[in-house]
N, C-alpha and C positions, 0 to 999 in steps of 0.2 A: 434669735430674732432681736430687733432693736425697735425702739419707740421714740418718736419725737413730738408726741402730742403732750400738751400741758393742760390738764383739766381745769377749766375756769368756772365750772358750775358745781354746786354742792352735790354730795351723794344723794341719789334719789331714795325715796322711801323703801324700806326693806320688805314691806308687805303690800301685795296687790289689794286694791279696794274691793269691797263687795257692793253689788248692785242687785237689789231684790233678793238678797241672801246668797248670791252666787259670786264667787271670786272672779275678778276680771283678769285677763292675761295681757301682759305688757309686751309689745313688739319692739325689739331692738334691731335696728337696721345696720348693716355692715358698711364699712368704708373700704374701697379698694386701694391698696398701696403696693409699692414695689419694694421688695426686701431681698437683697442678695441676688438680684437679677431675675426674680420670678414674681408674678402677681400673687398677692395674698388678700383675703377678705379679713379685715380687722373687725372682730365682733365684740370684743371687750378690750379696753374700756371705751364706752361710747357715751354720748350726752345723756341718753335715756337710762343707762345702767353702768355703774363703775365696777361693781364687784358682785360675785355670787359666793357667799361664804368668804373664804380666803382666796378664791380664784379671782385674779385681778387683771388678767390679760389672756386673750384668745385670738390667735392668728390661724386661719385655715389656709394653708399654703398648697396651691395647685388644685386639682391635678394639672401638672405642666410637663410638656415634653420639650427638652432642650434641643435647639437647632444644632446641627453637626458642627457648625463653625463658631458656636458660642461656648463660653466656659461653663455654663450651667450655674447652679446655686453655689454661692461662695460668700461667706460673711467673715471678715477679718477679725483680729483680736479686739475684743470689747469687754468692758467690765460689768459686774453686777454686784449689788449688795441687797441684803434684806429680803431675799426671795428664793424660791426654788424654780428653776426652769424645768418644764415637763414636756417632753416630746413623745407624741404617739405617732408611730410611723405606719402609713397605710400602703404606700407604694414607693419603690426606689430605695436608695441607701444613702445615708449621710454619715460622714466621719466627724466625730466630736474629738476635739483636743482641748485641754485646759491647762492652766498654770500650776496645777497639782502634778502634772505629768500624765494625766489620764489620756488614753487614746482608744476610742471605741467606735466601731461601726454599728449603727442602729439599722435594723432591717424590719420589714413589715411584720406587724403583730407584736412589736417590742416597745418598751418604754425606756427612755433615758431620763434620769432625774439628777440635776445638778443643784446642790444646796449651796448658795452663794454665801449666806451668812455675813461675816465681817468683810469679805471681799474675795473675788475670784475673777479671772479673765478666761475667755474661751473663744474657739473658732468653730465654724461649721462649713463643711464642703460636701457637695454631692459626689458620690463615688459609685463603684459597682458597674456592672455591664449594661444596665438598663438606663437610658437617658431620660429618667422620669423623676418627678418629685411630687409626693402627695403626703401631707402630714398635718396634724394639729399640733401647734406649739402654744403652750400655756405658761403662765406664771402663777405661782402661789405665794401670796404675801406671808412672810413669817410674822407671827405674833411678836409684840414688843419684847416679851421675855426671852425670845429666841433669835432676835434680829442679828446679834453678833456671834451666833454659833460658829464653830469651826467649819470651814468649807469642806465639802466632800462631794464625791460623784458616785452614783449607783446606776447599775444597768439591770433591767428586768426582762430577760428573754422569755420567761414563762409566766403567764398570768392565768387566773381562773377563767375557763370558758365552758359554756353549756348551751343547750338548745332549749328554746321555749317555742314549741310547735315549729313554725317556719321561720323563726328568728334566732340567729346566733348571737349570744351575749358574751361580752368580754368585760371583766371587772378590772379597771385600770388602777384604782386606788380606793381604799376604804372597805366597808362591809356592804353587802347587798345579797339578798336572796339566800341567806344562810352561808355565804361564802366570805372569805377574807383575802384581800390582796396583800402581797408582801411589801408593797410600796411604802417607803418612809414618808410620814407626814407629821407635822407639828401642831395641827389643829384638826378637829373632826371634819372630814371631807369624804366625798364619794364621786367617782366618775365611772360611767358604764357606757360602752358602745353596743348598739343593737343594729344588726345587719339583717334586713328582711329579704328572704329569698322570694317571697310572694307578697302581694298586697294583703293586708289584714289589720286587725285591731290588737292593741296591746294595752294591758292595764299595768301601770308602773306603781310599785309600792314606794311610799315616801315616808320620811320621818317628819312629824309636825314641827319639830324644833329646828329643822333645816330649811333653808331657802333653796330653790331649784331653778335651773334654766335648761331648756331643750333646744337643740339646733340640729338640723339635717345637714350633714356634710356632703351628702349626695341624695338626690331625690327630693321629695317634699312630704310634709306631714300635716295632719290635722290634730290640734290639741283641743279636746272638748268641743269638737266641731268647727273650730276656727283654723283656717288654712295658713300655713307658713311655708314659704318657698325656701330653697336651699340657702344657707348662710344667714337667714333671718332668725334671730333667737327669740324663743318664747319664754319670757320670764314669768314663772307661775308662783313666785313668792314662797311663803311658809304657811303653816297652819293646816296643811293637807296630809291625809294618810294614803292617798292614791290619786292618779290622774289617768284619763283614758286618751290614748293616742292611736290614730290611724296612720299606717305607713303604706306608701305605694311600693310596688315591687322594686327591689334594688336599693331601697332607701338605707342610708347609713346614718343612724341617729346617735348623737352624743348627749348624754345626760350628765349635767354637772350639779353638784349640791354641796352644801356645807352649813355648818353652824355660823350664823352671822358673826363677823369678826369682832364687832363691838369696839373697834379702835379706829381712829382716823389714820389713814395712810396717805402718803403723797407719792406720786409716780412721776419721775422725770427721766427721760432718755432710758437708760438701762438700770435705773436705780429705784428701789422701793424704800422709802424712809418714813419715819414718824415725825420728822420736822424738816424744815428747809435747811437748817444748819447741818443735819446729817448728810443731806444730798449735796450741799455746797462743798463740804469737806471731802466727800468721796470724789466729786468731779475734779477738785483741785489736785487731789492726790493722783488721779489718773493722768491729768495733764502734765504733771511734773515727773511722771515715771516712778512713783512711789513703789516700794517693795510690797505694799499692801496687796496689790493685784498681781505682782509677779509677771513673768513672761510665759508665753505659750510655746513650748519646744516643738520643733518639727514643722512649723508653719512658715511658709515663705511669703512675706507680704507685710505691709505696714499696718499698724493698729488703726482702728477707726478714730477719727477726731471727734471730740464731744462738741455738740452744738452749744451756743451761748445759753446760759441759764436765764430763763425768762424774767425772774424777779430781779436780775441784775441789770436788765436793759431798760 
């Protein structure tokens, strides 16, 4: 996924306020965008909320069915620095290629994780027999100490899954409910998907030192009695040890959490940096064809051009 928003407002407060001793819940509204030929709901970053822990970007892509005469989802070569791209596949198949020579199809129930570090380029294309695309694509900001780590790619076809009454839970990264995901991370994080077979209530265990957000990718939810439609994120902040959620039948709930990053980050286009200079240097190197990002073997098509840097205009 790519991003062309430049945040012009400061990071919002990391903790929700209390009114009459009760934590308030912040509503984060999505923006609809077109990426690679399909509509996506961009949930992070938004004006109301830039990050949740190190989670700094969330696109909910689809569910979309490609017309027979259309090429479907296709994103040409583009660069990344200072982040991990995290793809959770729900329906359809996507072929990932990158400048390390990785080539991997991601299928439903699997996670692809690309650690950009100092620099990498990659492509994404819909593939497989089903003309569908439904996925959550996220970015994780690398802490400053790891921003220039050596790039790598990891694929996770098997993740911890269990049943909580009528809800199927899948742990995508981190620790939850006595389970540990194998997914590589550079800061304390958690992500869990809950899929409700029937309507019901769920009490989610939380770490008070983490901040959390909840979003229904399908269906709708009530968080502490407050209603949230699909793609509207409920930011519940930190300082809690649990939260009560009501799910309608068929709801697919994504819980994101993490220890507050505690560092200022900047996001421009496909770059996450800790200064404007870092991002400017990366974009200049992409535009001049630097070896920093390399080439993506096996992809036929032109690389994506970088939009003008806003602080240069």
